All heavy atoms as an XYZ file, in Angstrom:
700
protein
N     -16.516    122.724    144.470
C     -16.441    121.507    143.732
C     -15.199    121.502    142.893
O     -14.924    122.436    142.061
C     -17.734    121.380    142.830
C     -17.792    120.070    142.198
S     -19.490    119.890    141.539
C     -19.132    119.379    139.894
N     -14.366    120.389    143.045
C     -13.130    120.308    142.245
C     -13.345    120.110    140.747
O     -14.365    119.480    140.355
C     -12.363    119.179    142.867
C     -13.439    118.390    143.539
C     -14.545    119.278    143.948
N     -12.416    120.612    140.028
C     -12.514    120.439    138.547
C     -12.353    118.935    138.138
O     -11.659    118.239    138.767
C     -11.440    121.278    137.824
N     -13.046    118.478    137.113
C     -12.923    117.052    136.707
C     -11.420    116.868    136.200
O     -10.776    117.756    135.610
C     -13.893    116.990    135.578
C     -14.203    118.293    135.159
C     -13.950    119.227    136.331
N     -11.014    115.539    136.437
C      -9.665    115.193    135.979
C      -9.724    115.007    134.431
O     -10.715    114.434    133.967
C      -9.239    113.918    136.690
C      -8.995    114.061    138.071
C      -7.766    114.939    138.415
O      -6.755    114.915    137.683
N      -7.816    115.704    139.450
N      -8.583    115.469    133.779
C      -8.584    115.198    132.258
C      -8.503    113.682    132.052
O      -7.976    112.905    132.818
C      -7.346    115.880    131.805
C      -6.517    116.135    133.059
C      -7.507    116.130    134.216
N      -8.971    113.304    130.896
C      -9.016    111.908    130.507
C      -7.689    111.396    130.010
O      -6.705    112.203    129.718
N      -7.607    110.151    129.719
C      -6.408    109.463    129.218
C      -6.004    110.071    127.842
O      -4.832    110.300    127.495
C      -6.572    107.915    129.251
C      -5.424    107.171    128.732
C      -4.235    107.342    129.609
C      -5.765    105.705    128.657
N      -7.029    110.317    126.956
C      -6.712    110.742    125.634
C      -6.097    112.135    125.702
O      -5.220    112.414    124.969
C      -8.030    110.737    124.807
N      -6.612    113.008    126.639
C      -6.095    114.313    126.794
C      -4.652    114.278    127.255
O      -3.844    115.075    126.807
C      -7.005    115.112    127.755
C      -6.559    116.517    128.022
C      -6.910    117.462    126.985
C      -5.926    116.968    129.117
C      -6.545    118.777    127.063
C      -5.578    118.291    129.272
C      -5.837    119.188    128.245
O      -5.483    120.557    128.379
N      -4.370    113.388    128.209
C      -2.976    113.297    128.719
C      -2.087    112.739    127.652
O      -0.937    113.196    127.501
C      -3.031    112.339    129.977
O      -3.876    112.879    130.934
C      -1.570    112.192    130.489
N      -2.578    111.829    126.865
C      -1.714    111.268    125.877
C      -1.482    112.306    124.737
O      -0.337    112.448    124.177
C      -2.407    110.069    125.194
N      -2.446    113.182    124.414
C      -2.195    114.312    123.442
C      -1.202    115.324    124.003
O      -0.334    115.771    123.249
C      -3.628    114.956    123.284
C      -3.598    116.176    122.321
C      -3.178    115.679    120.929
C      -4.936    116.909    122.249
N      -1.268    115.639    125.274
C      -0.292    116.499    125.837
C       1.137    115.938    125.750
O       2.120    116.632    125.565
C      -0.609    116.895    127.297
C      -1.644    117.931    127.428
C      -2.017    118.313    128.899
C      -0.829    118.840    129.622
N      -1.135    119.220    130.967
N       1.162    114.635    126.074
C       2.467    113.959    126.032
C       3.023    114.011    124.580
O       4.161    114.240    124.398
C       2.425    112.513    126.564
O       1.883    112.540    127.853
C       3.680    111.807    126.454
N       2.181    113.651    123.620
C       2.559    113.606    122.250
C       3.044    115.053    121.767
O       4.065    115.212    121.069
C       1.479    113.143    121.407
C       1.769    113.047    119.835
C       2.868    111.967    119.730
C       0.536    112.606    119.215
N       2.313    116.022    122.223
C       2.659    117.452    121.886
C       3.973    117.740    122.517
O       4.833    118.451    121.770
C       1.544    118.423    122.314
N       4.246    117.462    123.699
C       5.480    117.690    124.359
C       6.673    117.016    123.704
O       7.717    117.644    123.431
C       5.490    117.224    125.904
O       4.434    117.895    126.522
C       6.786    117.646    126.596
N       6.529    115.742    123.294
C       7.571    115.099    122.586
C       7.840    115.716    121.234
O       8.906    115.956    120.736
C       7.214    113.575    122.423
C       8.235    112.821    121.540
C       7.193    112.871    123.870
N       6.707    116.023    120.504
C       6.901    116.595    119.159
C       7.595    118.022    119.226
O       8.460    118.252    118.437
C       5.433    116.791    118.523
N       7.184    118.832    120.192
C       7.844    120.141    120.380
C       9.315    119.986    120.675
O      10.171    120.672    120.270
C       7.057    120.983    121.342
C       5.696    121.345    120.809
C       7.828    122.222    121.695
C       4.801    122.071    121.752
N       9.590    118.954    121.556
C      11.002    118.705    121.928
C      11.842    118.344    120.708
O      12.946    118.834    120.590
C      11.078    117.552    122.985
O      10.332    117.951    124.157
C      12.520    117.318    123.421
N      11.340    117.501    119.860
C      12.015    117.006    118.683
C      12.264    118.287    117.730
O      13.348    118.442    117.150
C      11.262    115.883    117.953
C      11.724    115.638    116.584
C      11.335    114.680    118.772
N      11.218    119.138    117.638
C      11.292    120.289    116.734
C      12.467    121.211    117.318
O      13.240    121.752    116.600
C       9.983    121.011    116.528
C      10.098    122.368    115.982
C       9.033    120.213    115.752
N      12.420    121.451    118.620
C      13.418    122.370    119.263
C      14.829    121.791    119.032
O      15.799    122.524    118.812
C      13.061    122.543    120.760
C      11.897    123.368    121.037
C      11.566    123.422    122.501
C      12.075    124.804    120.583
N      14.957    120.466    119.241
C      16.290    119.855    119.051
C      16.757    119.970    117.528
O      17.895    120.384    117.322
C      16.278    118.376    119.451
C      16.181    118.318    120.988
C      17.601    117.726    119.039
C      15.977    116.954    121.532
N      15.839    119.791    116.680
C      16.215    119.988    115.275
C      16.519    121.401    114.925
O      17.562    121.673    114.119
C      15.072    119.542    114.351
N      15.795    122.394    115.475
C      16.138    123.785    115.306
C      17.512    124.117    115.928
O      18.307    124.903    115.319
C      15.110    124.663    115.854
C      13.727    124.721    115.131
C      12.718    125.485    115.959
C      13.947    125.241    113.762
N      17.818    123.539    117.068
C      18.994    123.793    117.693
C      20.256    123.274    116.875
O      21.240    123.829    116.682
C      19.099    123.102    119.101
C      20.344    123.307    119.957
C      20.542    124.744    120.287
C      20.271    122.455    121.147
N      20.013    122.041    116.298
C      21.041    121.427    115.529
C      21.272    122.341    114.230
O      22.429    122.488    113.798
C      20.709    120.036    115.074
C      20.896    119.000    116.185
C      20.631    117.651    115.692
N      21.570    117.304    114.632
C      22.224    116.321    114.468
N      22.056    115.241    115.254
N      23.018    116.079    113.405
N      20.141    122.773    113.652
C      20.271    123.555    112.446
C      20.989    124.968    112.738
O      21.823    125.371    111.984
N      20.656    125.443    113.922
C      21.299    126.692    114.347
C      22.749    126.588    114.560
O      23.498    127.467    114.150
N      23.159    125.470    115.168
C      24.564    125.182    115.470
C      25.385    125.062    114.133
O      26.448    125.434    113.964
C      24.742    124.105    116.340
C      24.246    124.249    117.806
C      24.434    122.959    118.633
C      25.122    125.420    118.483
N      24.650    124.434    113.138
C      25.261    124.153    111.869
C      25.504    125.485    111.113
O      26.438    125.585    110.362
C      24.483    123.287    111.021
N      24.745    126.556    111.392
C      24.859    127.815    110.780
C      25.905    128.654    111.349
O      26.289    129.742    110.866
C      23.531    128.519    110.763
C      22.419    127.846    109.906
C      21.070    128.611    110.132
C      22.781    127.869    108.486
N      26.442    128.410    112.528
C      27.423    129.198    113.227
C      28.673    129.481    112.397
O      29.181    130.625    112.371
C      27.763    128.658    114.611
C      26.748    128.762    115.676
C      27.179    128.095    116.943
C      26.394    130.214    116.019
N      29.256    128.506    111.715
C      30.423    128.768    110.831
C      30.119    129.803    109.768
O      30.880    130.742    109.507
C      30.885    127.471    110.284
C      30.383    126.464    111.184
C      29.079    127.005    111.822
N      28.932    129.728    109.207
C      28.434    130.682    108.267
C      28.312    132.031    108.827
O      28.666    133.121    108.181
C      27.223    130.165    107.545
C      27.391    129.003    106.663
C      26.104    128.566    106.063
C      26.275    127.152    105.316
N      25.088    126.600    104.845
N      27.751    132.154    109.956
C      27.616    133.317    110.756
C      28.954    133.977    110.953
O      29.099    135.217    110.792
C      26.924    133.117    112.080
C      26.821    134.310    112.978
C      25.871    135.283    112.708
C      27.647    134.477    114.041
C      25.769    136.380    113.543
C      27.624    135.542    114.841
C      26.619    136.621    114.679
N      29.962    133.159    111.349
C      31.335    133.749    111.574
C      31.883    134.296    110.236
O      32.534    135.331    110.233
C      32.259    132.677    112.066
C      32.087    132.477    113.522
O      31.337    133.251    114.215
O      32.682    131.456    114.116
N      31.614    133.556    109.152
C      32.278    134.152    107.901
C      31.528    135.335    107.448
O      32.196    136.223    106.857
C      32.099    132.997    106.835
O      30.747    132.724    106.420
N      30.246    135.514    107.681
C      29.566    136.726    107.364
C      30.035    137.899    108.227
O      30.295    139.070    107.722
C      28.035    136.594    107.422
C      27.306    137.854    107.326
C      27.622    135.585    106.412
N      30.083    137.720    109.493
C      30.424    138.727    110.436
C      31.917    139.010    110.514
O      32.318    140.019    111.075
C      29.887    138.477    111.836
O      30.449    137.295    112.361
C      28.403    138.365    111.825
N      32.711    137.989    110.185
C      34.135    138.160    110.348
C      34.661    137.920    111.717
O      35.796    138.150    112.075
N      33.789    137.341    112.571
C      34.140    137.193    113.933
C      34.434    135.648    114.311
O      34.420    134.852    113.334
N      34.626    135.440    115.492
C      34.798    133.954    115.889
C      33.833    133.498    116.972
O      34.177    132.443    117.639
C      36.242    133.946    116.493
C      37.380    134.261    115.430
C      37.434    133.226    114.383
O      37.307    131.962    114.640
N      37.571    133.641    113.157
N      32.800    134.185    117.281
C      31.915    133.824    118.285
C      31.273    132.470    118.069
O      31.234    131.655    118.981
C      30.779    134.866    118.339
N      30.892    132.145    116.864
C      30.320    130.712    116.552
C      31.351    129.704    116.776
O      30.977    128.726    117.367
N      32.611    129.955    116.314
C      33.616    128.976    116.540
C      33.916    128.707    118.007
O      34.047    127.622    118.410
C      34.916    129.407    115.908
O      34.658    129.629    114.435
C      36.035    128.413    116.021
N      33.919    129.742    118.769
C      34.161    129.599    120.189
C      33.066    128.924    120.920
O      33.279    128.002    121.720
C      34.377    130.995    120.868
C      35.630    131.653    120.496
N      36.944    131.026    120.653
C      35.875    132.868    119.958
C      37.817    131.935    120.182
N      37.237    133.059    119.755
N      31.799    129.170    120.481
C      30.664    128.432    121.012
C      30.679    126.980    120.706
O      30.510    126.153    121.548
C      29.353    129.104    120.573
C      28.049    128.405    121.091
C      27.931    128.487    122.579
C      26.874    129.026    120.445
N      31.001    126.621    119.450
C      31.150    125.288    119.048
C      32.279    124.512    119.815
O      32.095    123.389    120.185
C      31.328    125.195    117.496
C      30.126    125.464    116.653
C      30.454    125.480    115.159
C      28.914    124.481    116.965
N      33.372    125.197    120.012
C      34.448    124.607    120.833
C      34.046    124.389    122.187
O      34.343    123.314    122.793
C      35.679    125.543    120.742
C      36.421    125.489    119.367
C      37.544    126.460    119.270
O      37.682    127.373    120.066
N      38.325    126.380    118.281
N      33.317    125.364    122.776
C      32.843    125.172    124.165
C      31.873    123.962    124.256
O      31.971    123.145    125.181
C      32.065    126.502    124.601
C      31.452    126.368    126.016
C      32.594    126.389    127.040
C      30.497    127.530    126.181
N      30.967    123.875    123.298
C      30.076    122.680    123.290
C      30.718    121.348    122.909
O      30.251    120.275    123.397
C      28.937    122.980    122.241
C      27.927    124.171    122.642
C      26.979    124.268    121.472
C      27.252    123.933    123.874
N      31.797    121.446    122.282
C      32.603    120.157    121.932
C      33.278    119.583    123.133
O      33.573    118.398    123.147
C      33.569    120.460    120.798
N      33.462    120.446    124.185
C      34.114    119.920    125.425
C      35.496    119.426    125.247
O      35.845    118.429    125.800
N      36.275    120.084    124.454
C      37.708    119.763    124.165
C      37.811    118.370    123.709
O      38.870    117.697    124.089
C      38.492    119.980    125.515
C      38.581    121.508    125.916
O      38.449    122.325    124.981
O      38.663    121.824    127.112
N      36.894    117.799    122.997
C      36.971    116.468    122.445
C      36.840    115.317    123.523
O      36.962    114.146    123.083
N      36.530    115.679    124.696
C      36.303    114.551    125.743
C      34.872    114.086    125.520
O      33.831    114.856    125.686
C      36.528    115.121    127.080
C      37.924    115.720    127.288
C      38.653    115.163    128.426
O      38.023    114.597    129.293
N      39.933    115.369    128.509
N      34.734    112.753    125.407
C      33.445    112.150    125.222
C      32.448    112.382    126.337
O      31.259    112.652    126.189
C      33.619    110.646    124.969
N      32.943    112.219    127.597
C      32.175    112.537    128.811
C      31.621    113.913    128.800
O      30.404    114.096    129.018
C      32.968    112.165    130.040
C      32.212    112.356    131.370
C      32.976    111.867    132.484
N      32.523    110.601    132.758
C      33.120    109.739    133.700
N      34.129    110.120    134.316
N      32.557    108.506    133.895
N      32.442    114.823    128.456
C      31.914    116.215    128.459
C      30.931    116.501    127.328
O      29.911    117.150    127.541
C      33.136    117.215    128.332
O      34.077    116.988    129.356
C      32.734    118.674    128.346
N      31.207    115.917    126.156
C      30.249    116.025    124.997
C      28.925    115.370    125.406
O      27.930    115.977    125.019
C      30.875    115.322    123.802
C      32.030    116.123    123.203
C      32.691    115.393    122.099
O      32.490    114.165    121.890
N      33.483    116.012    121.294
N      28.953    114.234    126.018
C      27.726    113.615    126.391
C      26.934    114.452    127.393
O      25.682    114.581    127.282
C      27.992    112.249    126.982
C      28.292    111.269    126.017
O      28.071    111.426    124.804
N      28.889    110.088    126.439
N      27.618    115.077    128.334
C      27.009    115.930    129.368
C      26.358    117.184    128.659
O      25.251    117.573    129.013
C      27.996    116.337    130.398
N      27.089    117.801    127.742
C      26.587    118.960    126.973
C      25.311    118.476    126.166
O      24.328    119.201    126.175
C      27.729    119.576    126.142
C      26.990    120.598    125.128
C      28.714    120.210    126.958
N      25.391    117.377    125.559
C      24.271    116.913    124.693
C      23.075    116.621    125.602
O      21.948    117.092    125.215
C      24.606    115.666    124.020
O      25.617    115.885    123.058
N      23.211    116.041    126.697
C      22.115    115.770    127.608
C      21.518    117.027    128.237
O      20.320    117.173    128.268
C      22.606    114.770    128.769
C      22.858    113.409    128.269
C      21.575    114.752    129.968
C      23.540    112.520    129.214
N      22.413    118.028    128.506
C      21.950    119.295    128.988
C      21.117    120.037    127.971
O      20.066    120.652    128.247
N      21.607    119.984    126.694
C      20.776    120.664    125.617
C      19.489    120.031    125.360
O      18.492    120.679    125.224
C      21.674    120.694    124.353
C      22.891    121.686    124.380
C      23.721    121.498    123.115
C      22.436    123.097    124.601
N      19.509    118.642    125.392
C      18.217    118.016    125.210
C      17.256    118.177    126.418
O      16.048    118.382    126.154
C      18.476    116.532    125.086
C      19.005    116.148    123.711
S      19.081    114.341    123.378
C      20.585    113.932    124.233
N      17.778    118.224    127.574
C      16.970    118.459    128.689
C      16.433    119.920    128.726
O      15.273    120.094    129.062
C      17.734    118.161    130.053
C      17.040    118.292    131.384
C      15.899    117.309    131.412
C      18.011    118.180    132.476
N      17.197    120.819    128.310
C      16.701    122.198    128.111
C      15.553    122.307    127.062
O      14.592    123.008    127.358
N      15.722    121.547    125.954
C      14.690    121.611    124.960
C      13.402    120.964    125.484
O      12.304    121.493    125.280
C      15.239    120.830    123.687
S      16.445    121.753    122.678
N      13.590    119.931    126.250
C      12.422    119.220    126.883
C      11.740    120.158    127.883
O      10.526    120.220    127.811
C      12.850    118.031    127.622
C      11.694    117.289    128.331
C      10.644    116.627    127.539
C      11.621    117.284    129.644
C       9.662    116.028    128.199
C      10.540    116.695    130.243
C       9.579    116.019    129.561
N      12.476    120.837    128.718
C      11.872    121.731    129.746
C      11.204    122.900    129.024
O       9.993    123.232    129.347
C      12.904    122.246    130.692
C      13.419    121.100    131.642
C      12.400    123.467    131.516
C      14.595    121.396    132.450
N      11.702    123.412    127.988
C      11.159    124.504    127.213
C       9.849    123.949    126.518
O       8.782    124.624    126.494
C      12.085    125.008    126.114
C      11.571    126.172    125.266
C      11.210    127.406    126.166
C      12.655    126.619    124.291
N       9.854    122.736    126.098
C       8.649    122.150    125.353
C       7.577    121.975    126.483
O       6.374    122.231    126.131
C       9.045    120.797    124.796
N       7.858    121.514    127.677
C       6.897    121.395    128.748
C       6.273    122.743    129.059
O       5.021    122.906    129.088
C       7.474    120.748    129.953
C       6.497    120.843    131.186
C       7.808    119.301    129.667
N       7.089    123.750    129.097
C       6.573    125.143    129.424
C       5.634    125.640    128.296
O       4.668    126.167    128.479
C       7.786    126.112    129.636
C       8.580    125.812    130.853
C       9.757    126.808    130.894
C       7.686    126.035    132.110
N       6.064    125.334    127.066
C       5.317    125.768    125.882
C       3.900    125.068    125.854
O       2.949    125.628    125.506
C       6.008    125.516    124.589
C       7.110    126.540    124.174
C       7.924    125.984    123.064
C       6.538    127.883    123.843
N       3.921    123.836    126.155
C       2.605    123.035    126.202
C       1.768    123.546    127.326
O       0.488    123.740    127.128
C       2.883    121.495    126.444
C       1.625    120.775    126.691
C       3.529    120.942    125.140
N       2.317    123.984    128.492
C       1.517    124.467    129.575
C       0.897    125.821    129.167
O      -0.306    126.041    129.405
C       2.348    124.687    130.781
C       2.869    123.376    131.440
C       1.726    122.558    131.987
O       0.758    123.042    132.392
N       1.835    121.238    131.816
N       1.775    126.652    128.553
C       1.158    127.992    128.073
C       0.112    127.777    126.975
O      -0.903    128.443    127.102
C       2.314    128.855    127.581
C       1.889    130.127    126.826
C       3.274    129.306    128.750
N       0.387    126.945    126.108
C      -0.615    126.711    124.970
C      -1.910    126.122    125.595
O      -2.990    126.475    125.117
C       0.020    125.835    123.918
C       1.051    126.409    123.091
C       1.751    125.326    122.175
C       0.545    127.489    122.232
N      -1.735    125.259    126.559
C      -2.949    124.668    127.199
C      -3.802    125.729    127.921
O      -4.999    125.816    127.812
C      -2.574    123.594    128.254
C      -3.764    123.043    128.934
C      -3.390    122.030    130.047
O      -2.133    122.067    130.572
O      -4.275    121.264    130.403
N      -3.108    126.713    128.587
C      -3.850    127.715    129.270
C      -4.530    128.651    128.247
O      -5.639    129.058    128.476
C      -2.855    128.558    130.193
C      -2.496    127.777    131.419
C      -1.722    128.621    132.358
C      -1.261    127.772    133.511
N      -0.636    128.546    134.575
N      -3.814    128.967    127.214
C      -4.422    129.866    126.204
C      -5.636    129.125    125.513
O      -6.673    129.795    125.226
C      -3.367    130.156    125.087
C      -2.259    131.163    125.468
C      -1.259    131.309    124.349
C      -2.878    132.491    125.840
N      -5.477    127.812    125.334
C      -6.597    127.114    124.678
C      -7.848    127.022    125.628
O      -8.968    127.195    125.203
C      -6.036    125.631    124.375
C      -7.112    124.786    123.718
C      -7.690    125.009    122.433
C      -7.666    123.622    124.162
N      -8.528    124.007    122.158
C      -8.570    123.125    123.195
C      -7.519    122.860    125.343
C      -9.281    122.009    123.361
C      -8.183    121.743    125.561
C      -9.136    121.313    124.569
N      -7.546    126.791    126.934
C      -8.733    126.715    127.920
C      -9.358    128.086    127.972
O     -10.529    128.155    128.194
C      -8.199    126.265    129.226
C      -7.928    124.807    129.250
C      -7.512    124.378    130.656
N      -7.033    122.996    130.632
C      -7.610    122.090    131.345
N      -8.596    122.321    132.139
N      -7.120    120.805    131.345
N      -8.538    129.208    128.055
C      -9.104    130.567    128.176
C     -10.010    130.888    126.873
O     -10.984    131.453    126.977
C      -8.005    131.581    128.229
C      -8.497    132.998    128.430
C      -7.372    133.908    128.498
C      -6.665    134.004    129.805
N      -5.723    135.060    129.850
N      -9.465    130.418    125.727
C     -10.164    130.695    124.516
C     -11.479    129.881    124.373
O     -12.491    130.351    123.758
C      -9.278    130.373    123.277
C      -9.883    130.844    122.063
C      -8.810    130.635    120.889
N      -9.302    131.276    119.694
C      -9.005    130.974    118.560
N      -8.023    130.033    118.376
N      -9.330    131.665    117.484
N     -11.459    128.696    124.991
C     -12.671    127.781    124.980
C     -13.770    128.357    125.797
O     -14.993    127.978    125.611
C     -12.307    126.413    125.427
N     -13.550    129.193    126.793
C     -14.590    129.684    127.675
C     -15.456    130.728    127.012
O     -15.521    131.250    126.139
C     -13.907    130.374    128.801
C     -13.322    129.384    129.817
C     -12.875    130.124    131.002
N     -12.063    129.272    131.778
C     -11.456    129.518    132.840
N     -11.564    130.678    133.413
N     -10.784    128.662    133.585
């Protein structure tokens, strides 16, 4: 016998959780990127500066947009995976 399909409220909750986790991941990413210059000053290196220059795309708007979209898509995919893992843990715990 197949398992019953989840209801609309359950699907809406998963969607809301995915969006919320995506927003949190993007905020953490932005905060982390803002800390790179401080990281460079503490370590005396240039790794943070080089990473920021790479992400800036040499000032070309098209490249910057592509990098931004890629980072947001990466955060979304990670959020979807996190929601899937949390759902499995929740279902296992409910048994």
